[in-house]
C-alpha positions as CSV (number, residue, x, y, z in Angstrom):
1,M,-1.3,36.8,24.7
2,I,-3.7,34.0,24.1
3,N,-2.3,31.9,21.6
4,L,-4.1,28.8,19.7
5,K,-2.0,25.7,18.9
6,R,-1.4,24.6,15.1
7,N,0.3,21.5,13.3
8,S,2.7,21.6,10.7
9,K,-0.3,22.3,8.5
10,L,-1.3,25.7,10.2
11,E,-4.5,23.5,10.8
12,L,-5.7,24.2,14.6
13,V,-5.6,21.3,16.9
14,E,-6.2,20.2,20.6
15,A,-3.7,22.0,23.1
16,K,-3.0,19.7,26.1
17,G,-0.3,21.7,27.5
18,I,1.5,18.4,27.8
19,R,4.7,17.6,25.7
20,S,4.2,14.3,23.5
21,R,8.0,13.2,23.1
22,S,9.0,11.4,25.7
23,S,12.7,12.3,24.8
24,S,12.1,15.8,25.9
25,I,11.1,15.2,29.7
26,Y,13.7,14.0,31.9
27,N,13.0,11.5,34.5
28,P,14.6,11.8,37.5
29,N,18.2,9.8,38.2
30,Q,17.6,8.6,34.4
31,L,20.8,6.8,32.9
32,E,19.9,7.9,28.9
33,D,21.5,11.2,27.9
34,F,19.7,14.5,28.5
35,K,20.0,17.4,26.3
36,I,19.3,21.0,28.0
37,S,20.1,23.7,25.8
38,R,21.0,27.5,26.9
39,G,17.5,28.4,26.6
40,K,16.8,26.2,29.5
41,F,19.5,26.7,31.6
42,N,18.2,30.5,31.7
43,D,14.7,29.1,32.6
44,F,16.7,27.3,35.4
45,L,18.4,30.7,36.3
46,T,15.0,32.5,36.0
47,C,12.2,30.5,37.8
48,Q,13.2,27.1,39.4
49,R,9.4,25.8,39.3
50,C,8.8,26.4,36.0
51,F,11.9,25.0,34.6
52,Y,11.7,21.9,36.6
53,L,7.5,21.4,35.3
54,D,8.7,21.4,32.0
55,R,11.5,19.7,31.8
56,V,10.6,16.6,34.2
57,K,7.1,16.8,34.8
58,G,6.8,17.7,31.1
59,F,4.5,20.8,30.7
60,Q,4.4,23.0,27.7
61,S,4.2,26.4,28.3
62,P,1.8,28.4,25.4
63,G,4.2,29.1,22.0
64,M,5.4,32.5,21.4
65,P,5.4,34.0,17.8
66,G,8.3,34.2,15.7
67,W,10.7,37.3,15.8
68,S,10.6,37.6,11.8
69,L,11.8,40.9,11.7
70,N,14.9,40.1,13.9
71,E,15.2,36.8,12.1
72,T,15.8,38.9,8.7
73,T,18.9,41.3,9.9
74,D,20.8,37.7,11.4
75,I,20.1,36.1,8.1
76,L,21.4,39.1,6.3
77,L,24.0,39.5,8.8
78,K,25.3,35.8,8.7
79,K,25.0,36.1,4.6
80,E,27.7,39.0,4.7
81,F,30.1,37.5,7.4
82,D,29.7,34.2,5.3
83,A,31.3,35.8,2.2
84,C,34.2,37.1,4.5
85,R,34.5,33.9,5.9
86,A,35.0,32.1,2.4
87,E,37.6,34.7,1.6
88,Q,39.1,34.9,5.0
89,K,39.1,38.6,5.2
90,P,37.9,41.5,7.8
91,H,34.5,42.2,7.6
92,R,33.8,46.4,6.9
93,I,32.4,46.5,10.7
94,F,36.2,44.8,12.1
95,I,37.9,48.1,9.5
96,E,35.5,50.5,11.0
97,N,36.4,49.6,14.7
98,G,39.9,49.2,14.4
99,L,40.0,45.0,14.4
100,E,41.7,44.2,11.0
101,H,43.0,41.5,12.6
102,L,39.6,39.8,13.4
103,V,38.0,37.3,10.4
104,P,34.8,35.1,10.5
105,F,36.1,31.5,12.0
106,N,35.9,29.3,9.3
107,H,34.7,25.8,10.4
108,P,33.1,22.9,8.8
109,E,30.6,22.9,11.6
110,M,29.7,26.2,11.3
111,D,26.2,25.6,10.0
112,N,25.5,23.2,12.8
113,W,26.7,25.2,15.6
114,R,24.4,27.9,14.4
115,N,21.3,25.2,14.4
116,S,20.1,25.7,18.4
117,L,16.8,23.3,17.1
118,S,19.1,20.2,16.3
119,K,22.5,20.9,16.9
120,G,24.4,23.3,18.2
121,L,27.8,23.6,20.4
122,M,27.4,20.8,22.3
123,S,29.5,18.9,25.7
124,R,28.4,16.6,27.8
125,F,28.8,17.9,31.7
126,K,31.6,16.0,33.7
127,E,31.1,12.4,33.6
128,T,26.9,12.8,33.9
129,N,24.3,12.4,31.3
130,I,23.3,16.0,30.6
131,I,24.5,17.2,27.3
132,L,24.5,21.0,27.3
133,S,24.0,22.7,24.2
134,G,23.4,26.2,22.6
135,G,23.1,27.7,18.7
136,I,25.8,30.5,18.1
137,D,25.2,33.6,15.8
138,D,28.5,33.7,15.0
139,I,32.4,33.1,15.9
140,W,34.9,35.3,14.7
141,Q,38.9,34.6,15.4
142,D,41.8,36.8,16.0
143,T,44.3,35.9,13.2
144,K,47.1,37.4,15.8
145,T,46.1,34.6,18.6
146,K,44.1,32.1,17.0
147,N,41.7,32.8,19.9
148,L,37.9,32.5,18.9
149,I,35.5,34.9,19.6
150,V,31.9,34.5,20.2
151,V,29.3,36.9,18.2
152,D,25.9,37.4,18.9
153,Y,23.5,39.7,16.7
154,K,21.1,41.9,18.5
155,S,18.0,43.7,16.6
156,Q,16.0,46.6,18.3
157,A,14.6,50.0,17.1
158,S,15.0,52.6,20.2
159,N,15.1,56.5,20.1
160,Y,18.6,56.2,22.3
161,E,21.6,55.6,20.4
162,V,23.3,52.1,21.3
163,R,26.1,52.8,24.0
164,T,28.9,50.2,24.6
165,D,28.9,51.5,28.4
166,Y,25.3,51.2,29.2
167,Y,24.0,48.6,26.5
168,L,25.1,45.7,29.1
169,A,23.9,47.9,32.5
170,S,19.9,47.5,31.7
171,P,18.5,44.5,33.6
172,Y,16.7,43.4,30.5
173,H,19.9,42.6,29.0
174,E,21.0,40.5,32.1
175,G,20.0,37.5,30.1
176,Y,22.1,38.5,27.3
177,K,25.4,38.1,29.2
178,I,24.5,34.9,30.6
179,Q,23.9,33.5,27.0
180,M,27.4,34.8,26.3
181,D,29.0,33.3,29.2
182,F,27.6,30.1,28.5
183,Y,28.5,30.1,24.6
184,N,32.0,30.5,25.7
185,Y,31.7,27.6,28.3
186,L,30.6,25.6,25.8
187,L,33.3,26.1,23.0
188,T,36.2,26.0,26.0
189,A,34.4,22.4,27.1
190,M,34.8,21.2,23.8
191,G,38.6,22.1,23.4
192,F,38.6,25.5,21.6
193,K,40.9,28.9,22.8
194,V,38.4,31.4,23.2
195,G,39.8,35.0,23.9
196,T,38.6,37.8,27.2
197,L,36.2,39.5,25.1
198,S,32.9,38.5,23.1
199,Y,30.7,41.3,21.2
200,F,27.4,41.9,21.0
201,L,26.5,43.1,17.2
202,V,23.5,45.6,17.8
203,V,21.7,47.1,15.1
204,N,19.3,49.6,15.6
205,A,16.4,51.1,13.4
206,N,16.2,54.7,13.2
207,R,13.0,55.5,14.5
208,G,13.1,59.2,13.9
209,A,13.3,58.8,10.1
210,D,11.0,61.3,8.1
211,G,8.8,58.0,6.9
212,F,9.4,54.9,6.1
213,H,9.9,55.0,2.3
214,G,9.8,51.1,1.8
215,K,12.7,50.8,4.0
216,L,14.5,50.6,7.8
217,D,17.7,52.3,8.5
218,F,20.0,50.5,11.0
219,S,22.9,51.8,12.9
220,E,25.7,49.2,13.5
221,T,27.3,49.0,16.9
222,L,30.0,46.4,18.3
223,V,29.5,46.0,22.2
224,P,32.2,44.2,23.8
225,Y,32.0,41.9,26.9
226,P,34.5,40.5,28.8
227,H,32.8,37.0,29.5
228,N,33.1,35.2,32.8
229,I,32.6,31.3,32.8
230,T,34.1,30.8,36.3
231,W,30.2,30.5,37.9
232,I,28.5,27.9,35.3
233,T,29.7,25.1,36.3
234,S,28.4,25.1,40.2
235,K,24.9,26.3,38.5
236,V,24.5,23.3,36.2
237,D,25.8,21.2,39.3
238,E,22.6,23.0,41.0
239,M,20.2,22.3,38.1
240,I,21.2,18.8,37.7
241,E,20.5,18.6,41.6
242,L,17.3,19.9,40.9
243,I,15.8,17.6,38.0
244,N,16.9,14.6,39.9
245,Q,14.7,15.5,43.3
246,K,11.1,14.4,43.4
247,T,9.6,17.2,44.7
248,V,8.5,20.4,42.7
249,P,10.6,23.3,43.9
250,E,9.1,26.6,45.2
251,S,8.6,29.5,42.6
252,N,10.2,32.6,41.9
253,P,8.3,35.5,43.5
254,S,8.4,37.4,40.8
255,C,7.3,35.0,38.3
256,E,4.5,36.3,36.0
257,N,3.7,32.6,34.7
258,C,3.5,30.9,38.5
259,A,1.5,34.2,39.4
260,Y,-1.3,33.8,36.5
261,S,-1.4,29.8,37.1
262,N,-1.9,30.1,40.7
263,Q,-4.4,32.9,40.1
264,R,-6.3,30.9,37.8
265,A,-6.0,27.5,40.0
266,K,-8.3,29.6,42.5
267,I,-11.3,30.0,40.0
268,D,-10.8,26.4,38.7
């Protein structure tokens, strides 16, 4: 996909491919605090070369259009859960799934934790200058144990029914599990007690309907996930070691971004 760069007024501007804000570029062995989001951590796990060129060299990847329909389902779901949060009562999905003991977690920082662009969950990694962050969709609470439960909304349109025993087995959903592990790691590092299960709330648009008729019909499925945070620390250590080195690392052989860049370089 070819993307044209626009400013805040939606006017076309020159695309330079380099970040303009120095605060978003890491200088190896710097002492100042540096924030790394869940998304950038995932980039590190996916292709170390792309991650390094982004965070250390300041390369800016082409932008992607927003997923407005997905964002809309997120917004509407948050409205529903916020109404239950205010009254501290179970949401209808809890009742339908035999989870009447759950309520949306009520905390004054909830809106900040949802703000992935400027705030989100945040925790300093060990005694380093690296601040890990991530914006969550929602957090529920078990009224019996008081444990917190991280929740992520997922929207899709598939002809196939969402199966809880298969949904997370797809290699395309591997990043979902990493995302959930990372959020639970952050909450734990922030001093909160989390339960053993997290949930994906998957809403699936019915593509087999007889017509559009001005609306989409969605099914709703809760997919439990026994998150695992034990691997996060060692990988963050590796990530910090990487950004403090002076040499650009090798790419992932399966990285399409690197492959495209290499082919372009041969022509230029």
